[in-house]
C-alpha positions as CSV (number, residue, x, y, z in Angstrom):
1,M,-21.0,34.8,25.7
2,D,-24.3,33.0,25.2
3,K,-24.8,29.7,27.0
4,I,-25.8,26.4,25.4
5,S,-28.7,24.4,26.8
6,S,-27.4,21.5,28.8
7,T,-30.8,19.7,29.0
8,T,-32.5,17.3,26.8
9,P,-35.3,19.3,25.1
10,G,-37.0,18.2,21.9
11,V,-34.1,16.3,20.3
12,M,-33.8,13.2,22.4
13,P,-32.6,10.2,20.3
14,Q,-35.0,7.2,20.4
15,P,-33.9,3.7,20.9
16,L,-35.9,1.6,18.4
17,A,-34.9,-1.9,18.2
18,A,-34.3,-2.7,21.9
19,Q,-34.9,-1.4,25.4
20,G,-32.6,-3.4,27.4
21,Q,-32.7,-7.1,28.0
22,A,-36.4,-7.3,28.5
23,A,-37.1,-6.0,25.2
24,Q,-34.7,-8.5,23.5
25,A,-36.6,-11.4,25.2
26,Q,-39.8,-10.3,23.6
27,A,-38.3,-9.7,20.1
28,P,-39.3,-12.3,17.6
29,A,-36.7,-15.1,17.0
30,A,-36.4,-14.3,13.2
31,G,-35.4,-10.9,11.8
32,P,-32.5,-8.6,12.4
33,A,-31.6,-10.0,15.7
34,D,-29.8,-12.7,13.9
35,G,-26.7,-12.3,11.8
36,F,-25.6,-15.0,9.4
37,T,-22.9,-17.1,10.9
38,A,-20.9,-19.7,9.2
39,G,-22.4,-23.1,10.3
40,S,-25.2,-21.2,12.0
41,D,-28.9,-22.4,12.0
42,A,-30.2,-18.8,11.9
43,P,-33.7,-18.7,10.5
44,S,-34.5,-16.8,7.4
45,G,-37.7,-15.2,8.7
46,S,-39.3,-11.9,7.8
47,L,-37.9,-8.6,8.8
48,D,-38.7,-7.0,12.3
49,S,-40.5,-3.8,11.5
50,R,-38.9,-1.9,14.3
51,S,-35.5,-2.1,12.8
52,A,-34.4,-1.2,9.2
53,A,-31.5,-3.7,9.4
54,R,-31.4,-6.9,7.4
55,L,-29.3,-10.0,7.4
56,V,-26.6,-10.3,4.8
57,F,-27.2,-14.0,4.0
58,G,-30.1,-16.3,4.4
59,G,-30.8,-20.0,4.5
60,P,-29.4,-22.5,7.1
61,E,-28.9,-25.1,4.2
62,E,-25.8,-23.2,2.9
63,G,-24.4,-22.6,6.4
64,D,-21.8,-25.4,6.6
65,R,-20.7,-24.8,3.0
66,V,-19.9,-21.1,3.5
67,R,-17.1,-20.6,5.7
68,E,-13.7,-19.6,4.6
69,I,-12.4,-16.7,2.4
70,R,-9.2,-16.3,0.7
71,S,-7.7,-14.4,-2.1
72,K,-7.0,-15.4,-5.7
73,N,-3.3,-15.2,-5.0
74,A,-2.9,-18.7,-3.7
75,D,0.8,-18.5,-3.0
76,A,0.4,-15.7,-0.5
77,A,-3.0,-16.6,0.7
78,K,-3.7,-17.3,4.3
79,E,-7.0,-19.1,5.3
80,V,-9.4,-16.7,6.9
81,S,-13.0,-17.5,7.9
82,F,-16.1,-15.5,7.6
83,L,-17.7,-15.1,11.0
84,W,-20.8,-13.1,10.1
85,G,-22.1,-10.2,8.3
86,Y,-24.8,-7.8,9.4
87,E,-26.5,-5.4,6.9
88,T,-28.0,-2.0,7.4
89,D,-30.0,0.2,4.9
90,H,-27.3,2.9,4.9
91,A,-23.5,3.3,4.5
92,I,-21.2,2.7,7.3
93,H,-18.2,5.0,7.3
94,G,-16.8,5.1,10.8
95,R,-14.5,2.7,12.8
96,P,-16.5,0.0,14.9
97,L,-15.8,0.1,18.6
98,A,-15.5,-2.9,21.0
99,A,-17.7,-2.7,23.9
100,G,-17.4,-5.8,26.0
101,G,-18.3,-8.6,24.0
102,D,-20.2,-6.5,21.5
103,I,-19.3,-4.5,18.4
104,C,-20.8,-1.0,18.1
105,F,-21.0,1.0,14.9
106,A,-23.0,3.7,13.2
107,N,-24.4,4.3,9.9
108,S,-25.4,7.3,7.7
109,D,-29.1,7.1,8.7
110,G,-28.1,8.3,12.2
111,R,-28.5,4.9,13.7
112,V,-26.1,3.1,16.2
113,Y,-26.0,-0.7,16.5
114,A,-24.5,-3.1,19.0
115,V,-24.2,-6.7,17.8
116,D,-22.7,-9.7,19.4
117,A,-19.1,-10.0,18.3
118,T,-19.4,-13.8,18.3
119,N,-22.4,-14.4,16.1
120,G,-23.6,-11.0,14.7
121,K,-26.9,-11.0,16.6
122,L,-28.4,-7.6,17.3
123,K,-28.2,-6.4,20.9
124,W,-29.8,-3.1,20.4
125,D,-30.1,-0.1,18.0
126,T,-30.7,3.5,18.7
127,H,-31.6,6.3,16.2
128,F,-30.2,9.8,16.4
129,R,-32.0,11.1,13.3
130,T,-34.1,14.2,14.2
131,T,-33.8,16.1,11.1
132,A,-33.7,15.2,7.3
133,V,-30.1,15.5,7.2
134,Q,-28.3,13.1,4.8
135,N,-25.1,11.3,5.7
136,D,-25.5,12.0,9.4
137,V,-23.1,9.5,10.7
138,P,-22.7,9.7,14.5
139,S,-19.2,9.8,15.6
140,L,-18.5,7.3,18.4
141,A,-16.3,7.1,21.4
142,R,-16.3,4.8,24.4
143,D,-15.1,5.5,27.9
144,P,-12.9,2.6,28.9
145,K,-13.7,3.1,32.6
146,S,-17.4,3.4,32.7
147,G,-18.1,1.7,29.4
148,T,-20.4,4.7,28.3
149,I,-20.8,5.1,24.6
150,Y,-20.8,8.8,23.4
151,G,-22.4,9.5,20.0
152,A,-21.8,12.9,18.4
153,A,-24.6,13.8,15.9
154,Y,-24.7,16.3,13.1
155,V,-28.0,17.5,14.4
156,G,-26.1,19.1,17.3
157,T,-26.5,16.7,20.1
158,L,-24.0,14.7,22.2
159,N,-25.6,11.5,23.5
160,A,-24.4,9.1,26.2
161,L,-25.6,5.6,25.8
162,D,-25.7,2.7,28.1
163,P,-23.5,-0.1,26.5
164,L,-25.7,-2.9,27.6
165,S,-29.2,-1.6,26.5
166,G,-28.6,1.3,24.1
167,N,-30.8,3.5,26.3
168,V,-29.9,7.1,26.2
169,R,-28.6,8.2,29.6
170,W,-28.6,11.8,28.6
171,S,-28.5,14.0,25.5
172,T,-27.2,17.6,25.3
173,N,-27.9,20.1,22.7
174,V,-24.6,21.7,22.0
175,G,-25.8,24.4,19.5
176,G,-24.2,23.2,16.3
177,P,-23.3,20.2,14.3
178,L,-20.7,17.7,15.6
179,F,-18.4,16.2,13.1
180,H,-16.1,14.6,15.6
181,A,-16.3,12.3,18.5
182,P,-15.7,14.0,21.9
183,A,-12.4,14.0,23.7
184,L,-12.2,11.7,26.7
185,G,-9.7,11.0,29.4
186,T,-9.4,14.3,31.0
187,A,-8.1,14.5,34.5
188,D,-11.6,15.1,36.1
189,G,-13.6,13.1,33.5
190,T,-15.1,16.2,31.7
191,V,-16.3,15.2,28.2
192,V,-15.1,17.8,25.6
193,C,-16.7,18.4,22.3
194,G,-16.2,20.9,19.5
195,T,-18.9,22.1,17.0
196,R,-18.8,23.1,13.4
197,Y,-19.8,26.6,14.5
198,G,-16.5,27.0,16.5
199,R,-17.8,26.3,20.0
200,L,-15.9,24.1,22.4
201,L,-17.9,22.7,25.4
202,G,-17.1,20.7,28.5
203,L,-19.9,18.5,29.7
204,S,-20.4,16.5,33.0
205,P,-20.1,12.7,32.3
206,A,-22.9,12.1,34.9
207,D,-25.7,14.0,33.4
208,G,-24.5,15.9,30.4
209,S,-24.8,19.4,32.1
210,V,-22.6,22.0,30.5
211,K,-19.7,22.9,32.8
212,W,-18.2,25.6,30.5
213,D,-18.4,26.6,26.8
214,L,-16.3,28.8,24.7
215,K,-16.7,30.5,21.3
216,L,-13.3,30.0,19.8
217,G,-13.7,30.7,16.0
218,D,-15.8,29.6,13.0
219,E,-15.1,25.8,13.4
220,I,-13.4,23.3,15.6
221,S,-11.8,21.5,12.7
222,S,-10.6,18.2,14.3
223,Q,-11.4,16.1,17.3
224,P,-10.2,17.8,20.5
225,V,-7.3,16.1,22.3
226,A,-7.2,15.6,26.1
227,D,-3.9,15.3,28.1
228,A,-4.7,14.4,31.7
229,K,-1.1,15.0,32.9
230,S,-1.0,18.7,31.9
231,G,-4.8,19.2,32.4
232,N,-5.1,20.7,28.9
233,V,-7.5,19.9,26.1
234,Y,-6.2,21.1,22.7
235,A,-8.4,22.4,19.9
236,T,-7.7,23.2,16.4
237,V,-9.8,26.3,15.5
238,S,-10.4,27.7,11.9
239,G,-11.6,31.0,10.9
240,T,-12.2,32.9,7.7
241,S,-9.7,33.0,4.9
242,R,-7.8,30.1,6.4
243,E,-6.9,32.0,9.4
244,G,-7.1,30.2,12.8
245,S,-5.3,29.1,15.9
246,F,-4.3,26.3,18.1
247,C,-5.6,26.5,21.7
248,A,-4.9,24.9,25.1
249,I,-8.0,24.9,27.4
250,D,-8.1,24.0,31.1
251,S,-10.4,20.9,31.0
252,A,-11.8,21.4,34.4
253,T,-12.7,25.2,34.2
254,G,-12.7,25.9,30.5
255,A,-10.1,28.7,31.0
256,Q,-8.0,29.5,27.9
257,R,-4.4,28.8,28.8
258,W,-2.8,29.9,25.6
259,V,-3.2,30.4,21.9
260,F,-0.7,29.7,19.2
261,P,-1.6,32.0,16.3
262,R,1.3,31.4,14.0
263,G,1.0,29.3,10.9
264,G,-2.6,30.1,9.9
265,Q,-5.2,27.4,10.2
266,A,-4.5,24.2,12.3
267,A,-6.2,21.5,10.4
268,C,-5.4,18.3,12.3
269,A,-5.3,17.1,15.7
270,P,-2.0,17.2,17.6
271,A,0.2,14.6,19.1
272,V,1.2,14.8,22.8
273,D,4.5,13.4,23.9
274,P,3.7,11.3,27.1
275,R,7.2,11.7,28.4
276,D,7.2,15.5,28.8
277,Q,3.7,16.5,27.4
278,T,5.4,18.5,24.5
279,V,2.6,19.1,21.8
280,Y,3.3,18.5,18.2
281,C,1.0,20.1,15.8
282,G,0.9,20.5,12.0
283,M,-0.4,23.7,10.4
284,F,-1.8,24.9,7.1
285,N,1.4,26.9,6.3
286,G,3.2,23.5,5.9
287,S,5.2,23.7,9.2
288,V,5.3,21.2,12.1
289,Y,5.8,22.8,15.6
290,A,6.8,21.5,18.9
291,L,5.0,23.6,21.7
292,D,5.5,23.9,25.4
293,P,2.4,22.6,27.1
294,A,2.5,25.2,29.8
295,T,3.1,28.4,27.7
296,G,2.4,27.5,24.1
297,Q,5.8,28.9,23.1
298,S,7.5,27.1,20.1
299,R,10.4,24.8,20.9
300,W,11.1,24.2,17.3
301,E,9.6,24.6,13.8
302,F,10.1,22.4,10.7
303,P,8.9,23.7,7.4
304,T,7.7,21.3,4.8
305,G,6.7,22.0,1.1
306,R,2.9,22.3,1.6
307,S,0.2,22.3,4.2
308,I,0.0,19.6,7.0
309,L,-3.4,18.0,7.0
310,Q,-2.6,14.8,8.9
311,S,-1.8,14.5,12.6
312,P,1.8,13.9,13.4
313,V,2.8,10.5,15.0
314,L,5.3,9.8,17.6
315,D,7.4,6.6,18.0
316,E,8.5,6.8,21.5
317,A,10.6,3.6,21.3
318,R,12.8,5.0,18.6
319,D,12.4,8.6,19.3
320,V,11.1,9.6,15.9
321,L,8.3,12.0,15.0
322,Y,6.6,11.4,11.6
323,S,4.6,13.9,9.7
324,A,3.0,13.3,6.2
325,S,2.9,16.5,4.2
326,S,0.7,17.6,1.2
327,D,3.9,17.8,-0.8
328,G,3.8,14.1,-1.1
329,K,6.6,13.4,1.3
330,L,6.8,11.5,4.7
331,Y,9.2,13.2,7.1
332,A,11.1,11.8,10.1
333,L,12.0,14.3,12.6
334,D,13.9,14.3,15.9
335,P,11.3,15.3,18.4
336,S,13.8,17.1,20.6
337,T,15.3,19.3,18.0
338,G,13.0,19.2,15.1
339,Q,16.0,18.1,12.8
340,M,15.0,16.0,9.8
341,K,16.3,12.6,9.9
342,W,15.0,11.6,6.4
343,A,12.2,12.3,4.0
344,R,10.6,9.8,1.7
345,E,8.8,10.9,-1.4
346,M,5.5,9.0,-2.0
347,G,4.4,11.3,-5.0
348,D,4.1,14.8,-6.1
349,G,1.4,15.7,-3.6
350,W,-1.1,16.6,-6.3
351,S,-1.8,13.6,-8.2
352,S,-0.2,11.0,-6.0
353,G,1.5,10.6,-2.6
354,R,-0.8,12.8,-0.6
355,A,-1.6,11.0,2.7
356,G,-5.3,10.4,3.4
357,H,-4.7,9.5,7.2
358,P,-1.9,9.8,9.7
359,P,0.8,7.2,9.3
360,I,1.0,4.2,11.7
361,V,4.0,2.6,13.2
362,D,4.8,-1.1,13.8
363,P,5.7,-1.4,17.5
364,K,7.9,-4.5,16.7
365,D,10.3,-3.2,14.1
366,G,9.3,0.5,13.6
367,T,8.2,0.1,10.0
368,V,6.0,3.1,9.0
369,Y,2.9,2.5,7.0
370,C,1.2,5.3,5.1
371,G,-1.9,5.2,2.9
372,C,-2.4,7.9,0.2
373,E,-5.4,9.3,-1.6
374,D,-4.3,7.8,-5.0
375,G,-4.6,4.3,-3.5
376,S,-0.9,3.6,-2.8
377,V,0.2,2.1,0.5
378,F,3.9,2.5,1.4
379,A,5.9,0.5,4.0
380,V,9.0,2.5,5.0
381,E,12.0,1.5,7.0
382,P,12.5,3.6,10.2
383,T,16.2,3.9,9.5
384,G,17.0,5.8,6.3
385,G,13.4,5.8,5.0
386,N,14.0,3.2,2.3
387,V,10.6,1.8,0.8
388,K,10.2,-1.8,1.8
389,W,7.3,-2.2,-0.6
390,C,4.3,-0.4,-2.1
391,S,0.9,-1.8,-2.8
392,Q,-1.6,-0.2,-5.0
393,A,-5.4,-0.3,-4.4
394,G,-8.1,1.0,-6.7
395,G,-8.8,4.4,-5.2
396,R,-8.3,6.2,-1.9
397,V,-7.6,3.8,1.0
398,S,-9.2,4.0,4.4
399,A,-7.3,4.5,7.6
400,L,-4.9,1.6,8.0
401,Q,-5.1,-0.9,10.9
402,L,-2.2,-3.0,11.9
403,D,-2.2,-6.4,13.5
404,A,1.4,-6.4,14.6
405,E,1.2,-9.8,16.5
406,N,0.3,-11.6,13.2
407,G,2.1,-9.4,10.9
408,T,-0.8,-8.2,8.7
409,L,-2.0,-4.9,7.6
410,Y,-5.6,-4.2,6.8
411,F,-7.2,-1.5,4.8
412,G,-10.2,-0.8,2.5
413,S,-10.4,1.3,-0.7
414,A,-12.8,3.4,-2.6
415,D,-13.1,0.7,-5.2
416,G,-14.9,-1.6,-2.7
417,S,-12.1,-3.9,-1.9
418,F,-10.8,-4.9,1.6
419,R,-7.3,-6.2,1.8
420,A,-5.1,-8.1,4.3
421,V,-1.4,-7.5,3.3
422,D,1.6,-9.3,4.6
423,C,3.8,-6.8,6.4
424,A,7.0,-8.5,5.4
425,S,6.4,-8.7,1.6
426,G,3.5,-6.4,0.8
427,Q,1.6,-9.3,-0.9
428,D,-2.2,-9.6,-0.6
429,L,-2.9,-12.4,1.8
430,W,-6.6,-12.1,0.8
431,K,-9.1,-9.6,-0.7
432,I,-12.8,-9.2,-0.3
433,T,-14.8,-7.3,-3.0
434,T,-17.8,-5.6,-1.4
435,G,-20.8,-3.9,-3.1
436,N,-19.3,-0.3,-2.8
437,G,-16.4,1.6,-1.3
438,I,-14.8,1.0,2.1
439,L,-13.6,4.3,3.6
440,G,-14.0,3.6,7.3
441,E,-11.1,2.3,9.6
442,P,-11.3,-1.5,10.4
443,Y,-11.0,-2.8,14.0
444,V,-8.8,-5.7,15.0
445,D,-9.6,-7.6,18.2
446,P,-6.2,-7.7,20.0
447,A,-7.3,-10.9,21.8
448,D,-7.8,-13.1,18.9
449,G,-7.1,-11.1,15.8
450,A,-10.7,-11.0,14.5
451,V,-11.2,-8.1,12.1
452,Y,-14.4,-5.9,11.7
453,F,-15.0,-3.4,9.0
454,G,-18.1,-1.6,7.5
455,G,-18.7,-0.5,3.9
456,V,-20.7,1.9,1.8
457,D,-22.9,-1.0,1.1
458,G,-24.2,-0.8,4.7
459,I,-22.8,-4.2,5.8
460,M,-20.6,-4.7,8.9
461,Y,-18.3,-7.7,8.2
462,A,-16.5,-9.8,10.7
463,L,-13.6,-12.1,9.7
464,A,-11.3,-14.3,11.6
465,K,-8.7,-17.1,11.5
466,P,-10.3,-20.6,11.2
467,E,-9.4,-21.7,14.7
468,V,-11.0,-18.5,16.0
469,C,-14.3,-19.4,14.2
470,V,-14.2,-22.8,15.7
471,Q,-13.6,-21.6,19.2
472,R,-16.3,-18.9,18.9
473,I,-18.9,-21.3,17.6
474,L,-18.3,-23.7,20.3
475,A,-18.4,-21.1,22.9
476,D,-21.4,-19.4,21.4
477,K,-23.8,-22.5,21.8
478,E,-22.7,-25.4,24.0
479,G,-22.8,-28.6,21.9
480,R,-22.9,-27.0,18.6
481,R,-20.8,-29.1,16.2
482,P,-17.5,-27.6,15.0
483,P,-17.2,-26.7,11.2
484,Q,-16.5,-29.4,8.9
485,E,-14.0,-29.2,6.0
486,P,-14.3,-25.7,4.7
487,V,-14.7,-24.2,1.3
488,K,-11.7,-22.0,0.5
489,T,-12.9,-19.1,-1.7
490,E,-13.6,-15.5,-2.1
491,I,-16.7,-13.5,-1.2
492,V,-18.2,-10.9,-3.6
493,V,-21.2,-8.7,-2.7
494,E,-23.3,-7.7,-5.6
495,D,-26.5,-5.5,-5.7
496,D,-28.9,-8.3,-5.0
497,F,-26.8,-11.5,-4.4
498,V,-23.6,-12.6,-2.6
499,R,-21.3,-14.8,-4.5
500,I,-19.3,-17.2,-2.2
501,G,-17.3,-19.5,-4.4
502,G,-19.8,-21.4,-6.6
503,L,-22.8,-20.3,-4.4
504,R,-24.8,-17.4,-5.4
505,L,-27.1,-16.3,-2.4
506,P,-29.8,-13.7,-2.4
507,R,-29.1,-10.9,0.1
508,R,-31.7,-11.0,2.9
509,G,-34.6,-8.8,2.0
510,Q,-33.8,-9.3,-1.8
511,A,-35.1,-12.9,-2.0
């Protein structure tokens, strides 16, 4: 078994926009260090040549007029304020991360940004591009204990970033493209990543040195999953002709504990029951399995009509396991026995009803939400599986994000729309039309309900309730006057302009 280099030769990512706080202090006041904020006095100066990012909107004279967004549906609309927008030169596909008071995200140019969640001002940006690979979007994960941000790059490096400065703490060449963020939360802190070439590696969080590496197959086909209680890391491994396996690896030593070969290729990450560590996995043969974490033996199997491509989801409170199959149905199973409680048809699985992401469960009432590749979003009752409502978007929807506290479901779609939907009725509360598709999962701040999402147009958007905007503006700069009477309107991003109500503002860099 050949070993992979655990050093940082030749392919070290380069922080470009900032090298810690000292570099920020020397940066010019104008340029990409200032995002447009409603009511802000951000200058409209020229671009900083060290960064390709641009501001979305310019001109302090419009600031107090551009504040709130709401949909054309006046009956269902809730007032939502536009906090800020930060524009980059390439598409944003992934889910933004919260890092202290910052929002971190990556674009398809291989660049990772950290911006102030309050005002959209750039803190730092780091570039991972080392080859001419297109659509090289680093997959990000954040260690909640140390705050370290890990960026997995297509060029084959796993990078550990300082969350305050963006400086690269270490970078390890893992010998193959990385499509998925690493698995964190192992018992001993080992960082585990899987490559497109079928290699699974365990790295030291201190310096990125390789503790162990395994060649398991042709490709690690989903993000590895760590379970600290059992000490296992689970990996889905694909081979030729749709053959593959599902493996359990000792996270400390890299020893292979067991392999589950039945069912052909495992195409999605498993779910682990925190109560007894039972592992639930869906396979390409269309079956859902419950596996013993110590031996890998099957406790039960439930066959569906077609392949399982989305991870199962466990609702512990109601003791239900949900699995969306490519046959266009959402299944509710008893996690102890595998017996079906109900099945809800969302389409035929070919032209409609095929889930694009795992379902999500409302912790308050157990409602299950599932978004499909044809643009339909279903809300299904946990008892009986009756459809509460179905919303239709214009194309495939992004991974759903739920704000259970405020009863709002968020999702974007391939037609460039981003929606906030009332969980009770399924009615649009508001909708934003961006310049291109929105395929990345949004992030909702649990503290105040602010919403962050990125689009193919390269813009990271930040929205919040009006009272949140007021609080953030006042906290951002002591003495700043609160917003005056807002303009309630809709925002539409065009190629060169942004329309906000009756205003038509040039996008920064287009004026």
